[in-house]
C-alpha positions, 0 to 999 in steps of 0.5 A: 413681395418686391417693392421700391421703397419711398422714405417720407423723410427723404428731404431731411438727408443731406445731399449736395446739388445734383442734376435731374432729368425728365425724359418724355415723349415730347420733351427732354427736361433738365434742372439743378436739384437741391433738397428742399429748394425749387429746381434751378436752371430748368431747360427744355429740349425737344424729345428724340423719338421715332415721331420726331425723326421717322428715319431714325432707328431705335438704336440711333434714338437710344444713342441720342438719348445717351449722348444728351444725358452725358453731354448735359451732365458733363457740361454742368459738372454734375457728380450725381444725376437722377433720371425720370424716364418715360419707359417700361423698366425694371424698377429694381435695376433701371434696366429699360425694356421699351418705350412706345412714345420714344422708340415705338415697337422696339423692345431691344432693351437698354441698360441705361444705368450701366451705359451711363456709368461706363461713359461717365465714370465720375458720375453716379446715376439713378434711373427710375420710371417717370410716373414713379418719380411724379408720384413720389413728388406728389406724395412728398407734399401730402398733408395729414388727413383724417382718416389717413390715406392708405394708397395713392395711384397716380396716372399720367395721361400724356404722350403715353399712359401709365400708372403707379400705386404707392402704399403710404403706410409702408412707403412701398411701390410694389412691383412684380418679378420683372420690376414692373407695375402699372403699365396700363397704357398697353392693356387691350381695350374694346374698340371705340364705338362711334355709331351703332355697329360702327367701331374704330380700331386704332394702333398703339405706339408700341405696335399693338392694336386697340390698347388703352393708349391708342385711344386715351393718350394725347396721340390716341385722341389725335388719332381718334379724331383723324379716324372719325374725320375720315369716316365723315362723322356727322357732327364734324361738318360745321363743328367749332373744332373743325373751324378752329383747326381750319384757322390754324389753331393747334389741336390741343388748344382747339379742343379745349376751346371747343369743349368750353363752347360745348361743341357737340363734336368735341364732346363726342371725341372726348367721350369716346377717348375717355371710355377706355380710361373710365373702364380701367379706373372702374376696374382698379377700384373694384380690385383694390378698395384701399385706393383712396386717391387717384391722381391724374396728371400729364398734358391731356388731363391737366390741359382739359381739366374739368372737361376731362373729369366731366367726361369720366363722370358721365361714364361712371353715371352710366356704369359705376361700381356694382352695389358700391355706386348704388350705396354712394353715387359719388364714390368713384369721382370723390377719389379722382383729382387732377394734379395742380401744376407743379405738384406731380413733377417727374423732374423734381421726383427724380431728385427724390428718387435719387435721395431715396437710393442714397438713403437705402445704401446707408441704411 
């Protein structure tokens, strides 16, 4: 079995201050990283993506990412940099296969570590998947429990969707022969059924149709809302969500406020947007009974909070795990938590991954 190894005592290893980056579909973030200390000089830059610039080619967007990383690192005099990247990639080499949120359907690949090394000979770069980095940060803060946790899965529900599983007993994140794990956002799912014999087909950022991310990601929820509105969903007329949007409130804030008020349309939208996610979680627990905790992070789950958990619980009440949910009705939801702010940060995790790589070189 191939795996990326996480060393739990990684913070004990000395490492001079360095730069870390978190590259997502909405924001590019950077900061100064020092082991055991809070991040310093955190900066945000709007993401360069095919959504932010519809005229840009994938090649020009990749060039823009490279320029951002290089220019920022050199401007701060960094000698070592860790990058948390929202993309499907080979965890062993850092070779990037593609990123729906950043580059859409392009799968041309990018040797990001190689290109960065070529452009900055004096800087050492470490590139890892953003979900892996967030999971490493979360795992580094876990307190001892009885019985001990065996495996932790972290799922980000944001611009895109992906997950990673860490075996806490071995410190390994297993990967396949291509260095991949947990690209669940592009799993095919059933179309959303919003009325008897009436379903919705939605397109994913990667170009495929009816993927998990097409319905359950942040963009997926927005697209699902637009599709329902276009079909003149009976609950849309007069809904609080509709009134808030008409008043100029941003979609995410309007949805949260409407859910607080138990707006029927908002509840329906979230129920439809979480059905495929519930199916995925149910399958994950059925296939791996050693998953003792599933951590949800990303803008959608953390912003909607208890509303998101309540929507998932409704699906599991309707259909849980065969026999297991009969023996223990709370079995699924007792394993699912939403990460509290700052506990699953890919930006800090990029620093931990960078230290892990340094430890492996000297082992």
